N, C-alpha and C positions, 0 to 999 in steps of 0.2 A: 279313166287314168288321162292324165297328160302327166306331160316331164316338164321339170323346170332343171337345164343345163347351167355350167359353168366353169371354168375354166379348162374345159376336157374331157368334163364327167356330168351324167347326167343322172339322175335324181328319180324314179317311176314314183307317182303324183298320186294319190288316191283320196280321191275329195271323201270327207266322212260324212256319213247316213246319214240321210236327214237336215242336212244342209245345204245351202247354195253354192255358186262354186268358186263364188268371190269371198265366204265365211275363212273355207276354214280345209286344211289337208294334212297327207299323216305322211313323211319323206318315209318312203322306204328302202332300199339297197339300189347304190350307186352302181351304173356301169359307164363302157365305154361309147359315146356320143357321137353323132356325126356333127358338122359344122351345120347344115342348115338348121339343126336342132337348139346349137349354143345361142344365147341371148331369148334362148324361145318362148320365155313364160312374162305375163306382162307386168307390172307394177303391183297392181292389185289381185292376183292368184301370188305373185311372192309376199308380200305385206302382208299378207292372215295366215304366211306357214304357222302348222304346229310339227317341233319338231320330235322324234319319238321319245326322248328322252323326256319330254315333258311327262307329269304324272296323272295317266284316265282323271278326265270330270275337266281339264284345262281346253284352251284352247287359244290361241294367238290370233288374234285383224285386227285392222284399219277400225279406226275411234268411230264411233255416231255419234251425231249432234247431241243427240239428248244423254246423252252418258259424258261432256262434258264437264258436267257438275259434280260430276263421283271423283274428280280427282283430287280435289283441296287436297280431299278426308282420308287420301289416300293417301302423299305428300304429310300427312300431316301424323296418319299412324307412322307409315320409317322413319319421321327422324324422334322417335321415342327411340331408338337404336341408338342414338346416342348420349342418352342419359347416363352417366357414368364413364364422361368420355374428359378430357378436355376442351369437348364441343359440348357440354351440356346445355348451352342457348339458343342450338336450334334445333330443339323440342319445341323449341317458340317461335319459333323464324315466319316467318309469313311467308305463305305455297306460293308459288307460278300466277300470277294473275289470270286468271275466264281470259281477260280480249288476249293475253299473247295463247293461250289455248288457241282461242278459236280459230288468231290468224293460222298460227302451223297448223293446226284442223282444217280448213281453208286450203293452205299449201299438200294438201293429202300426207301429212308429217305425224301424225300422232296415231301411236297402235293401241290396241288395250289385250290384257289376257282378260281373258274369263272364267267364271266357274262356276261349272252347270248350277243350275238352267243359263242365268243369264246374269248375274254379279261381275259386278265388273272389279279386281282386287289388283292390276299390276298395271302401270301404262312406263310407255317414251314418247319423250317431245322432242325433235328434231329441228334442227337444221339445216341451209347451208353454212360454213365458214372454210372460206381458204380450199375452194375445190374437195373438203372433205362435207361430209356430214355427221355435224355434230350433235352430238347426245345434248340437246337441254336441260336434258329433265327422266329421271328414271325412276321409280319408286314399285315396291310390290307391296300388299300392307300384310303389314306385321306378324298377324293370323296364319297369313300364304307364303312367309317366308320358308327355304330352304330348298326349295321342291324344284326346282328348274325354273320358274317361270322370269326370276330376271332375266338367267343366262339365254334363254331360248325369247324371247323382247328383241336381245339383244344381236341373235344368231337371224334373226327376220327381218330386223333393219338390215341388217349390213346382207342380205342377200339383195334387197331392194338397192341399197346403195351399188352393187355391183350393178344392175342393172340398169340402171340410171347413169353409170360411166363417171362416179366416184371416185376417186383416189385411193378413196380410206375413212376410214371411222373415225373422231376424235370427240373427247370430251377433257371436260376439268374436275376434277378433285383429287383429298387425303393422301399424301402420302402414304402415313400412318395406323390408315385406320383398317384394320383388315378385311371387313370386308369392300373398300375405297380400291386402292390406288391395287395392292395384291390382287384383289379379286379379279381387276380388269386383267392384268399380267397377264394370267391364267389362260387367257383367255388370246392374248395372242397383241394385248396394247405394251405402249413401248413407252414411256416418256421421251419429253420431247425435252433439246437442253434452251436455253436461255435466248443464245443464237440465232436459234434453227426457230424460233414465232415469230409466225409474220405478221403484220397490219391484226388479222381479223384477228388473233386466241391472244396479245395485248390490249387488246381493248379489252376480251373477256376477264381479263388478271386487273385491271384496270378496274371494271364494273363491282370484281369481286372484293377488292382494297373497299371502295366505297362502300360498299356491305355491310364490311368491317367483319371480311375473312383470314384470315394468318396467312400470309402471300409463303412468306415461308415454309408454312407444311401445305400446300396447294401444289402441284402436278398438270399441266398439260400429256394425255395422251394421243397416239396413235396406233391405229391398228391400219398397215397396208394391206396384211394378206383376206384377200375379202374372193368369196364370203365365208363366214366364218362359221365352222367346223367344230361343235358342240358334245359333238361321241365320247360319252366314258367325260364328262363334265359334269360339272354340280355347282347352283348359285342358282 
């Protein structure tokens, strides 16, 4: 048994049976913690948490090098959700390049969702932007959607970001697509006004415009309340 502490609460952590300490853990009931326990969990432990709302048979953990080649297919699968929307062209969009994913992997900022026994069914890639941890790409295979995987990925990243001292999570998404901005708002993300966009976010906006995305329906969002709790939330 080990303990994850954040913002004055400690979560008792039980290692998943049969898995090494750095692979997966289950979160139990929060309790008060001492000052000496705060921020006691290492980044590797935090990065592989599985919150208790995640369905049995799934774990979240840091990616392994040999798994990176599978991520493009997951992004392409998730993109099929855009069929029938005004952004159906995204179904044919080029996935995030392997070179970019590898760079973020080497920085320790790629996490995956694993379906028992070893299938990669979701992932998130992050990078630092303006003192926040930016969700560069997050996708769940379409056949594994609506099981809490995306939410668990975000929550896991939020714990790691908190432990590393980031001020917030951030992302860029569509305002009107139900599984985009409205979904993130339920997790505590709030839109940034144009006046709030620092240069790093303006650069992202420019890159999206150059890629042909409709900027009028794009929004930069942040969640400053870390870590994100996902109790009673689905996604």
